[in-house]
C-alpha positions as CSV (number, residue, x, y, z in Angstrom):
1,X,-0.1,0.2,0.1
2,X,1.9,2.8,-1.5
3,X,-0.1,5.1,-2.5
4,X,-1.1,8.7,0.0
5,X,-4.6,9.9,0.1
6,X,-4.3,13.4,1.6
7,X,-7.6,14.9,3.5
8,X,-8.2,17.9,4.9
9,X,-11.2,19.0,7.0
10,X,-11.8,21.2,10.2
11,X,-14.0,19.1,11.7
12,X,-11.6,15.9,13.3
13,X,-15.2,14.0,13.2
14,X,-15.5,14.4,9.1
15,X,-12.5,13.1,9.2
16,X,-12.2,9.7,11.1
17,X,-15.0,9.1,8.1
18,X,-12.2,9.4,5.6
19,X,-10.4,7.8,7.2
20,X,-12.4,4.9,7.4
21,X,-13.8,4.7,4.2
22,X,-10.2,4.7,2.3
23,X,-8.0,2.5,4.1
24,X,-8.2,-0.4,2.6
25,X,-6.8,0.9,0.0
26,X,-4.1,4.3,0.2
27,X,-1.9,5.3,3.7
28,X,-4.2,8.2,4.4
29,X,-3.1,11.2,6.5
30,X,-5.5,13.6,7.6
31,X,-4.8,16.9,9.2
32,X,-7.5,19.3,10.3
33,X,-4.9,22.4,10.6
34,X,-4.1,24.5,7.8
35,X,-0.4,24.4,8.2
36,X,0.6,20.6,8.9
37,X,-1.6,19.6,5.7
38,X,1.3,21.8,3.8
39,X,4.1,19.9,5.9
40,X,2.7,16.8,5.3
41,X,2.9,17.9,2.1
42,X,6.2,18.8,1.8
43,X,7.9,16.5,4.3
44,X,6.7,12.9,2.1
45,X,9.8,11.9,0.9
46,X,7.4,10.5,-1.9
47,X,5.7,13.6,-3.0
48,X,4.6,11.4,-6.3
49,X,2.8,8.7,-4.1
50,X,0.4,10.9,-3.0
51,X,-2.3,10.6,-5.1
52,X,-5.6,12.8,-4.3
53,X,-5.4,15.3,-1.8
54,X,-9.8,15.9,-0.8
55,X,-9.6,19.4,0.8
56,X,-12.8,21.0,2.3
57,X,-13.7,23.6,0.8
58,X,-14.8,25.7,3.2
59,X,-13.5,28.1,5.2
60,X,-9.4,28.1,3.4
61,X,-9.9,25.2,1.6
62,X,-10.5,27.4,-1.9
63,X,-6.6,29.1,-0.3
64,X,-5.3,25.8,0.5
65,X,-5.9,24.4,-3.2
66,X,-4.4,27.3,-4.6
67,X,-0.9,26.9,-2.7
68,X,-1.4,23.1,-4.0
69,X,-1.8,23.7,-7.2
70,X,1.6,26.4,-7.4
71,X,3.0,23.8,-6.0
72,X,1.9,20.5,-8.6
73,X,2.9,22.8,-11.8
74,X,5.8,23.9,-9.9
75,X,7.0,20.1,-9.0
76,X,5.3,18.9,-12.3
77,X,3.2,16.5,-9.7
78,X,0.7,13.9,-11.5
79,X,-1.7,14.3,-7.9
80,X,-5.0,15.3,-8.1
81,X,-6.5,18.5,-6.5
82,X,-10.4,18.5,-4.9
83,X,-12.9,18.3,-2.6
84,X,-14.8,16.5,-0.5
85,X,-16.6,19.1,1.2
86,X,-20.2,19.6,2.6
87,X,-21.0,22.9,0.6
88,X,-22.8,21.8,-2.7
89,X,-24.0,25.0,-3.0
90,X,-24.3,26.1,-6.5
91,X,-21.9,28.8,-6.2
92,X,-19.4,26.8,-4.5
93,X,-19.4,24.1,-6.8
94,X,-18.8,26.4,-10.1
95,X,-15.9,28.4,-8.4
96,X,-14.4,24.7,-8.2
97,X,-14.6,24.6,-11.5
98,X,-13.3,28.1,-12.4
99,X,-9.8,27.5,-10.5
100,X,-9.5,24.2,-12.2
101,X,-9.9,21.4,-9.4
102,X,-9.9,17.6,-10.6
103,X,-13.0,16.4,-8.0
104,X,-15.3,17.8,-6.2
105,X,-16.9,15.4,-3.9
106,X,-19.7,16.3,-1.6
107,X,-21.2,15.4,1.7
108,X,-22.6,13.5,3.0
109,X,-21.3,10.9,0.3
110,X,-21.3,7.0,0.4
111,X,-18.5,5.6,2.6
112,X,-18.2,2.5,0.8
113,X,-18.1,3.9,-2.4
114,X,-15.2,7.5,-1.8
115,X,-11.9,4.8,-2.5
116,X,-13.2,3.4,-5.6
117,X,-14.3,6.8,-6.5
118,X,-10.6,7.9,-6.0
119,X,-9.1,5.2,-7.3
120,X,-10.5,6.1,-10.8
121,X,-10.3,10.1,-10.8
122,X,-6.5,9.0,-10.0
123,X,-6.4,6.2,-13.1
124,X,-7.1,9.2,-15.6
125,X,-4.8,11.5,-17.0
126,X,-3.8,15.0,-16.2
């Protein structure tokens, strides 16, 4: 199990559900802290092992996305960046499309289906 998924959500309960949903298929790193999530990524021994990063859009998720997108472009890193979020309103979804997210999943989601959805997305070429 080399592939990693990083999940950022300020809500610890949401992180637990996401980790339980993904842990059978991925090594899951979670964080509820903005600075910690960036450190998680930068300090990885092999950043290329990270398949996807899921962010909560509410709060500072869009700002974190922009930081990660710049890192992704600078490093020519083949990672999928997107949202796993309660922000299902049209303006949030549209904003996600405008900034070029790779995926936009809304909560509630089927925890049994999340790993399969991530797998399909991570297999698509950028």
